[in-house]
Structures are given as C-alpha cells and as structure tokens.
N, C-alpha and C positions, 0 to 999 in steps of 0.2 A: 383519604389518606391511607397509604400503604406502609405497613411495618413488617419487617422480615427478621427472623432470627436464624442463625446458622452456627453450629459448631464446625469451624473450618479446619480443625486438626492441624493448625500451623498456618498463620497468615502468609508467610513467605512461600510455603509450598503450594498453597491454593492459588496464590497470585501467579505462579509459574504455569498453572494448569488452566489459565483462561478466566480467572476471576473477574478481571476488569471488563471483558466482553459481556459476561453474564450480568455484572452489576449495571452496566450501561443499559442493557436490555430490560432488566427487572425494574430499574428506576424507582427504588424504594424511597420513601420520605425519611424513614428511620431503618437502619440496619444494625442489629445487635449481634455481635459475634462472641463466641466462646472458644476457649483453648487456642488463643492466638499465638502463644508460645514465642513471644518476641517482645523486646523493649523498643519503644519508639526510636531510640538512638541507633537501633540496628536496621531501621527501615528507610525507604525513600520517602520524600515529602508527600507524594500522591498516595502512598500506602498509609501514612499517618492520618491524612484527611484528603480524600479525593476532591477535585475542583467542585465547588458549589456546596460542600459539606463541611461541617465542624466534626472534628474527631476527638473523642474522649477515651482515655486508656487507663486501665488498672492492671498492673503487672505484678507477678509473683517475684519474690526475692531470688528464686532459682531461675537462671536463664534456661529458656527452652521448655518451660513448664507452665501450664495453666494460663491465666490471663484472659481478660474480657475487654471489649471495645464497643463503642457505639459511634456510628456515622449518622449525622442528622443534618437535614437542610435547615431546620429551625433551631436557633440557639436556645438552649434551655434557660429557665429562670434560676435553677439551682442544680448543682452537681454534688452528689454524695458518693464518696469513694469508700467502699467496704461496708462492713456491718458494725464497726466500732469495737471489734474484738481482734486482737493481734493474731491469735492462733488461726483465725480464718483469713484475715486481711493480708497476712504475709504471703498467702498463696494466690492472691489476686483473683478472687472469685466473684465479686459483686460490684456492680456499678448502677447507681440510680440517677436518673435525670428527671427533674420536675419541669414540665411545660405548663402553660396556662390551663390547658383543657384536661390534662391527665399526667400521671407520673409513670415512667417506665423503669422497671427493675430488671436488670439483665444479670443472670446468674449462671455460674458453672458449678453445679453441685459435685461434691466429692464422689469418687468411686469407692465402694466398700471393699474392693479387692477380692481376689478369688478365695483367699483364706479367711475372709470377713474381718481382717485385722483393722480396717478403717471404718467398719460399720458404725461403731460408737461415735467416732468423729463426725461421720456423715449425718447421723441423727441429731447430734448437737448443733451442727450447722443448720439443719432443717428447722430446728426449733428457733434458733436465733434469726434465721431468715424470715420466718413467719412473724416473729415479734417485731422485726423491723418493718415489715409490710403493714402490720396492724397499727403500728405507731403512726405511719404516714396516713393511713386510712382514718385514724382518729382525728387527724387534723383537717379532715374534709376532702382529702385527695381521692380522685378516681384512679385506680391502679391497673396497669398491665404488667403482668409478671411473665418473663420469657426466659428461655435458655435450655440448656441441657440439664434436666433434672436427674438423669441417671437412674430413673425408676420407671418401669412400666406399671401403670395403675391396675388395670384389669386384665383378665385372661385374653380378651380380644386384642390387647395391645402388644402381644408378642406371638410369634408363630407357634412356639412350642412351650406352652405354659406348664404342662405336666412335667416335662423334663427339666424345668428351671425353677422349681419351687424352692430349692435350696441354694439358688444362685443369687448373689447380690445383684440388685436391680429388680428383683421380684420376690424378695423376702417378705414375710408377713409384717414385720416391723416397718419396713420401708413403705409398703402399700398402705399400712394403717396411717402413716403420716399424710399420704395423699388423700386418704379419706378425711383426715382432719382439715386439710386445705379445702376440700370440697364442702365440708360442713360449715366452714367459715364463710361460705358463699363466694368463693373464687371459682369462676366458671371456666371449665376446660372448653375453650372456644372451638377447637376442631371437632371434638366429640359432640358438642351441642349442635354443630352444623351438619354432622355426618353420623347421626345416632345409629348404632347397630351395624355400621358398615365394617366389614372385615378386610384384612390384608393391607391396612394402612400403617406403614412403619417409617421411621426416620433414621434408624441406625442399622447397619449390617456389618457383620464380621468380615474382615478381609480374608478369612480362611474359607476354603471350600466353595468358592463361587456363591456365597450366600446372597449377595445382592442380585445377581442374575436370576436366582431362584426365588427371590423375595422372601427369604427366611430372615426376618428382621424383628426389631423391637421399636415400639413408639415410646421414646424417652425424651423427646424435645417438644416443648409445649408453649402455648400462649394461654395464660389464665387472665381473666378480667373480672373486675368487680361488676355487680349487676347494672350500675348506672352507665357503664360504657356501652355505646351503641355500635354493635358489630354488624357489618354488612356481609362479610364472608370470611371464611377461614380455610386455609389450604396448605398442602404439602407440595414440594417440588422435587419428587424423587428422580426426575430425569436430569437434574443438575448434579454433575459429578465434580470431583476434585477433593472430596473428603469422604470419610466413612459414614458421615451424617449427611442428610439432605436439608436444605432450607425449609423452614415452615413460616407461615405468615398469616396476616389478616388485613382486612380493609375496614376502616371505620366509616360509618355513615356520615 
C-alpha cells in the first residue's frame, strides 16, 4: 500500500501544471494534500475526487488560504475534521481518516512568520495536534501522521542551519516540539530509512534558483507509531508544480 503526502501550494495551480499525469503514474492508494487553497465548490468533479477515489476536504474560512484534502481508494470507517478547537479549525489545517488497519492524520502546520508573530499560535497548534494524536492512540489505533510540519528537525534537515537559527521553522522551541514528538515514539519514517544521508529536502524557496541548487529544507514528513510496518519511505524531488515535493511511504 502506497501513501503520499504533498503540499501542492494550490490545487488549481498544480492541476494546471500536470498534476493528473503525475497522479496517474504515481498511483497512490492514499494521497494527502496540504495548502489546497480552494473550496470544493470552486473545483471540477475530478478535482474533488478523481475516478476510483473518495475525496475528503477541510477548508479554511478564508478563500485561497490553507486547506487540506485526502484522496483515498478505500473508504474510511471514520472521518474527523479538525482538532475540535475553532481557532485552528477555521483555518482548515487538519483532517483525520480512520481505516481498519491504521489512522491517517493529515496536517498543515502554521508558519511562524518572519517576525515570529505566529510562533505562539504555531506552538499551541502543535500541542493540540499531539494531544489529538495521543487520544486516537489511546483508543488502540495505529497512526500515520503526515503533512507540512513547517519545521526542520535537525541540522541535517536544511542546507544552511547556522544561517537559520533565528528563522522560524528552525527555532529552538519548534525543534524542541519535534523532539517531544520523537520522544512519544512517533518515528520519522524517512530518516529511519535513510539515516545520516544529507541533502534530502522537501521545500525550496522560489527565490534565487534554490531548487536547482538544492538549497532546501526538509519540512514535510510521515511519522508512524512503532506498530506500523513500513516497507520504504521516499521523497520525489523530481516532481514539480509546487515549491514542495511529494513525500511518501509503502506499507508492508
């Protein structure tokens, strides 16, 4: 079973850039998208749910902002929209689908902003997100957490760590929360499969040809609880259309 996560930076824009051709070739069983930036009523039927898939959407109140979606071949047993807190849910950041074998939590974490104005909001979201996951786990569910976490965990996860120590996405408080996630035994599936390997990134600035020079950040993840049997974990940096690339895993 293949699961893929991708911050598409606008579903309508990426669709115009060949999304459907990529999707047909990639053939995921589950695709989790972030920053969809559209309401279903603004989309064509095949964008809401491609043939052979169910489509589930959580949208922000503000048009053209945030939003997450999941395409899945298998219909879930339960759909949970949001985290149960209006201040987060009105931005359309979280969607949870419970299947028989596991639960997928798709999230678009807030950006702390250059002036750090939203770092407190981001950290409050992080705490609420983890509490949501732990509550599902306490009910005996195996979890897969995916999405744009907007944080590079370790120095290896961005090209220029020393220059970005005071930049949101690599602040000590943000990285400490990632430590907390790891301490709670959520496994970074890509790093577990590729320990110590450098120059693996998932986001590149649109300024200065950063992607061509591979000056990037690894901020998109799949985390798994230990009972989930992961066969492989991968990035797809060759896939264009967004400033992020898809990341994924295959289950045994």
